C-alpha positions, 0 to 999 in steps of 0.5 A: 500500500503506497498512499492512504488518505484520511479525510475528515468531512464537515462544516463548522456547525455543531455535530457536522464538525465531528469528522474534523475532530476525529482526524485531529484526534488521530493526528496525535497518534503514531501513524504510518508514513503512507498516511496523510490527513485532510479536513474538507469543508463540505467538498461536494463533488470536488471530493473526487479530486482528493480521492484520485490517485490514492491507493486507499481512502477513509472518509470520516463524516457525520451521518443522518441515517436514523441511528441513535445519536453517537452511533459509530458506523464502519462502511466498506466501499461496497456499502458506500456504493450500494447503501441508499439509507446512509446519508451525509449531512451535506447537500451534495453529500459523500454518497452522491460524490462517490456515485459520481466517482464510481461512474467516472472510475475515479475511486480507489480500490480501498475505500471506507467511511467511518460515520458518526450519527449526528444528534437530531435534537442538537441546538448548539451550532458551535460545539458537538452534542454530548453523544457525538463527542463521546463517540470520538474515541470509538471512531478513532479506534476503528479508524486506527484499526483499519489503517493498521490493517491497510498499511504495512509501513512503519510508524512515523511522526504525526503528519500536519493537517491542512484544512481545505475549504471547498464550497459549492 
């Protein structure tokens, strides 16, 4: 495995920030040198440019799929391309961008999503709800396990995290 990218997808509003929080928590752990971390602000279809050329990609995002708030889901490439019940919290969401990427043959062979169910009763736009905040360690553990499985590289210092904003 040559290149693995972890992308926290989100926005600065409430539980939608959780993908960024998970990536920032992951950055404090030793990671293989093949792993890069990114935070994207509602990338829409431009998500595809961050997938292109990668051997493997893990997306981390808030979900609104009807599960209990704070539930952590791990979805495989096949799940992402066939499961219509899983919805991103963004207008042109991750599912739609991935469907487009599949049609254009731009997706990496290894693709997964770690999703955290947003709290529908959340009232704060500045911070995460308690159930979502409490789910971060579980999401980081699942993500770390997946990265270890996908990578044969040795550990290196944690990478920096560029925050990229793509609004459509």
